[in-house]
C-alpha positions in Angstrom: 13.7 6.5 -23.5 14.4 3.5 -22.0 11.1 1.7 -20.7 11.4 2.2 -17.4 11.8 6.0 -17.7 8.4 6.1 -19.5 6.9 4.2 -17.5 7.7 6.7 -14.7 6.8 9.3 -16.8 3.4 8.0 -16.9 3.2 7.0 -13.9 3.7 10.7 -12.9 1.2 11.8 -15.5 -1.6 9.9 -14.5 -1.5 10.7 -11.4 -1.5 14.3 -11.8 -4.4 14.5 -14.1 -6.3 11.7 -11.8 -5.9 14.2 -9.2 -6.4 17.1 -11.1 -10.1 16.1 -12.1 -10.8 15.2 -7.9 -10.9 19.3 -7.2 -13.0 21.3 -8.5 -13.1 25.3 -8.3 -15.6 25.7 -5.9 -13.5 23.8 -3.7 -9.9 26.4 -4.3 -11.8 29.3 -4.1 -11.8 30.1 -7.6 -14.2 32.0 -9.7 -16.9 29.3 -11.9 -17.5 31.1 -15.3 -20.5 29.9 -17.1 -19.8 28.0 -20.0 -19.6 23.9 -20.2 -16.2 22.2 -18.9 -15.0 19.8 -21.0 -12.4 18.4 -18.0 -13.9 17.5 -14.5 -11.9 19.3 -11.6 -9.4 21.8 -12.5 -7.7 23.1 -15.8 -4.1 22.5 -15.9 -3.7 26.4 -16.1 -5.9 26.5 -12.7 -3.7 24.5 -11.1 -0.4 26.6 -12.7 -2.5 29.5 -11.1 -2.6 28.4 -7.8 0.7 26.6 -7.4 2.3 30.1 -8.5 3.9 28.5 -11.8 3.3 29.1 -15.4 1.3 26.6 -18.0 4.3 25.9 -19.3 5.9 24.9 -16.3 3.0 22.9 -14.6 2.7 20.8 -18.0 5.8 19.5 -18.6 5.4 18.5 -15.2 1.9 16.7 -15.9 3.5 15.2 -19.2 6.3 13.7 -16.2 8.9 15.6 -16.7 9.4 15.6 -13.2 13.3 15.6 -12.7 14.5 18.3 -11.0 11.8 20.0 -9.8 12.1 21.4 -6.0 11.1 20.9 -3.1 9.1 24.6 -3.0 7.4 23.6 -6.3 6.4 20.2 -5.5 4.8 21.1 -2.1 3.0 24.2 -3.9 1.6 21.3 -6.4 0.7 19.2 -3.3 -1.6 22.3 -2.0 -3.0 23.2 -5.3 -4.4 19.7 -5.8 -4.9 19.6 -2.4 -3.3 16.2 -1.2 -3.0 14.4 1.7 -0.9 13.3 3.7 0.0 10.0 1.6 -0.7 11.7 -1.6 2.4 14.3 -0.7 4.7 11.3 0.3 3.9 9.9 -3.3 4.6 13.2 -5.3 7.9 13.2 -3.6 8.6 9.4 -4.0 8.1 9.8 -7.7 9.9 12.7 -7.8 12.8 10.9 -6.0 12.9 8.5 -8.5 13.4 10.9 -11.0 15.8 12.3 -9.9 18.0 9.0 -9.5 17.5 8.0 -13.2 18.0 11.2 -14.8 22.1 12.3 -15.0 21.4 15.9 -14.8 19.7 15.1 -10.9 21.4 11.8 -10.1 22.3 11.7 -6.2 25.3 9.7 -5.1 22.6 7.1 -3.4 20.5 5.3 -5.5 16.6 5.0 -5.2 15.7 2.0 -3.8 16.1 -0.8 -1.0 17.0 -4.7 -0.9 13.3 -6.3 0.0 13.2 -8.3 3.2 12.5 -11.5 3.0 12.7 -12.2 6.8 13.5 -10.1 10.1 16.1 -10.2 12.7 16.0 -12.5 15.4 15.5 -10.0 18.1 12.5 -8.8 16.3 11.0 -12.4 15.9 11.8 -12.6 19.8 9.7 -9.1 20.2 7.1 -11.0 18.3 6.8 -13.7 20.0 6.5 -11.9 23.0 3.3 -10.6 21.9 2.1 -14.1 23.2 -1.7 -12.7 23.5 -1.7 -10.2 20.3 -1.7 -11.4 17.1 0.6 -9.7 15.3 2.7 -9.9 12.1 5.7 -8.0 10.1 5.3 -7.5 5.8 7.2 -6.0 3.7 6.2 -3.0 1.1 5.1 -5.6 -2.0 2.9 -7.2 1.5 4.5 -10.5 1.4 4.1 -11.5 5.4 7.6 -12.3 6.6 6.8 -13.2 10.1 4.4 -13.9 12.6 3.9 -15.0 16.0 1.2 -18.1 17.0 -1.9 -15.9 17.4 -1.2 -13.5 14.1 -0.5 -17.1 12.3 -3.6 -18.8 13.1 -5.8 -16.0 12.5 -4.3 -15.5 8.6 -4.0 -19.1 8.8 -6.4 -19.0 5.7 -3.6 -17.2 3.2 -1.4 -19.1 5.2 -3.3 -22.2 3.6 -4.0 -20.7 0.4 -3.6 -21.8 -3.4 -2.0 -18.9 -4.2 1.3 -19.5 -2.1 3.2 -22.3 -4.1 6.7 -23.1 -4.3 7.7 -19.9 -6.6 5.4 -17.8 -4.2 6.8 -19.5 -0.6 5.7 -15.8 1.5 1.9 -15.6 2.0 1.3 -12.3 0.5 -1.6 -10.8 1.3 -2.5 -8.6 -2.1 -2.5 -12.2 -4.0 -5.2 -13.9 -1.4 -7.1 -11.0 -2.1 -7.3 -10.8 -5.5 -6.2 -14.7 -6.9 -7.9 -16.6 -3.8 -12.2 -16.7 -4.0 -11.8 -17.6 -0.4 -10.5 -14.1 0.4 -14.7 -13.0 0.1 -15.3 -15.1 2.6 -12.5 -14.2 5.3 -12.9 -10.5 4.7 -16.4 -9.5 5.1 -15.9 -6.2 4.0 -13.9 -6.8 0.9 -14.4 -3.9 -0.9 -12.5 -1.6 1.4 -9.8 -4.4 2.3 -9.1 -4.5 -1.6 -8.3 -1.5 -1.9 -6.5 -0.4 0.8 -4.2 -3.1 -0.3 -3.9 -1.4 -3.8 -3.5 1.8 -2.2 -1.0 0.3 0.1 1.3 -1.0 -3.5 0.9 2.1 -5.7 2.4 3.4 -2.5 5.3 1.2 -2.3 5.7 1.7 -6.1 7.0 5.2 -6.0 9.4 4.1 -3.0 10.9 1.0 -4.6 10.8 1.2 -8.4 13.4 -1.0 -9.7 12.5 -4.3 -7.6 11.6 -6.8 -10.3 9.5 -8.6 -7.4 7.2 -5.9 -6.9 6.6 -5.3 -10.6 6.2 -9.1 -11.6 3.1 -9.6 -8.9 1.7 -6.4 -10.1 2.1 -7.5 -13.9 0.5 -11.1 -12.3 -2.4 -9.3 -10.2 -3.7 -7.0 -13.2 -2.7 -9.8 -15.8 -5.4 -12.7 -13.7 -7.8 -9.7 -11.8 -9.8 -7.3 -13.3 -10.8 -6.2 -10.3 -7.3 -5.2 -10.0 -6.8 -4.0 -12.5 -9.3 -1.2 -12.4 -9.0 -0.5 -8.9 -4.6 0.0 -10.2 -5.4 2.7 -12.9 -7.1 4.8 -10.5 -3.9 6.2 -8.9 -4.9 6.3 -5.3 -2.4 5.6 -2.3 -3.1 5.4 1.5 -0.7 5.5 4.5 -1.8 3.0 6.9 -1.5 3.2 10.4 -4.2 2.5 12.3 -7.6 1.5 11.5 -10.2 -1.5 11.7 -9.8 -5.1 10.1 -13.3 -7.3 9.7 -12.8 -10.8 9.5 -14.9 -13.9 9.3 -12.4 -16.7 10.2 -13.3 -20.1 9.4 -12.6 -21.5 13.1 -13.8 -18.7 15.3 -16.1 -17.2 12.9 -17.0 -13.1 13.1 -13.8 -10.6 14.6 -13.8 -7.0 14.6 -9.9 -6.2 15.6 -8.4 -2.6 15.5 -4.7 -2.6 14.6 -2.2 -0.3 14.6 1.3 -0.8 11.9 4.1 0.6 12.7 8.0 0.6 10.3 10.5 -0.4 11.8 13.2 1.8 12.0 15.8 -0.2 12.2 15.2 -2.4 9.2 13.4 0.3 6.1 10.9 -1.4 4.6 9.5 -3.7 7.4 6.1 -2.7 9.2 4.8 -4.6 12.2 0.8 -4.9 12.2 -0.6 -5.6 15.6 -4.3 -6.4 16.1 -6.7 -6.6 19.4 -10.0 -5.9 20.5 -11.6 -4.1 23.9 -11.6 -6.4 26.7 -14.8 -7.9 27.3 -15.8 -8.0 23.8 -16.9 -10.7 21.4 -13.8 -10.3 19.5 -11.7 -10.6 22.4 -13.6 -13.9 23.4 -13.2 -14.9 19.3 -9.5 -14.3 20.3 -9.2 -16.6 23.2 -10.5 -19.1 21.3 -8.3 -19.3 18.7 -5.5 -19.0 21.2 -6.9 -22.2 22.1 -6.9 -23.7 18.8 -3.7 -22.3 17.9 -1.9 -24.4 20.9 -3.4 -27.2 20.4 -2.4 -27.2 16.6 1.1 -26.6 18.2 0.7 -29.5 20.3 -0.5 -31.8 17.5 2.4 -31.1 15.3 4.7 -31.5 18.1 3.4 -35.2 19.4 3.3 -36.0 15.3 6.4 -38.3 14.6 
């Protein structure tokens, strides 16, 4: 078995084992018999019974042999393990990658996609038109590939971070969070912020398993950050469509902003994130101050000869 197939099988195994450990018999309605359970959560035979498959078949799946599993079986496994939407998508992406790598199940279209490192001019025009809203576009490995002026000002610490080098020309949200000490000041809720980064990267690994830039990034973060390595081992995934982001900006101080994230269907792999604050709130005043600062920086750059 190739190293890539071994890694994929290990990923399937670790994911299913960690999900199984999170579900108790009581949560599924299974009877609880006396005696000490040797494993946390459900046993393999309990998952198999809930999913309506044989114990041998589920054991094969949990060992990483997921290629060829039907959508009905995968859906039954998702239901038995009480997976949420992000976890369901992740398991199906793992199965899709396994099918693409297996000669017996390979489809004509390869799994994976080129990773976008820039945006089309029309998309940048839309960003620039959102003058009062900080916005940026990232790819699946959390590189920021485009911003508008206010988005660039909001994320200035990431753009100015020493983690952004000639080898890593694009600012990267995860590299900043885990390798730059300034991240703990910039993100007041660092634990939640760091967790969401890891969960997004875990999901990207299943969607686009052949991206060398992604595997290099994960290798770098696992090597240089124990915090990342521990979080990566949890195998948690997440969809990140909306919510609250907290910032401590070096220019304007505390900002509590609502965000909405939109996938760009015409540009697979790219996500536009826009941030806002309620009118007349302290955060709205902070954004106005930030916009003035950004304009002053633009004027200063324009006047430099």
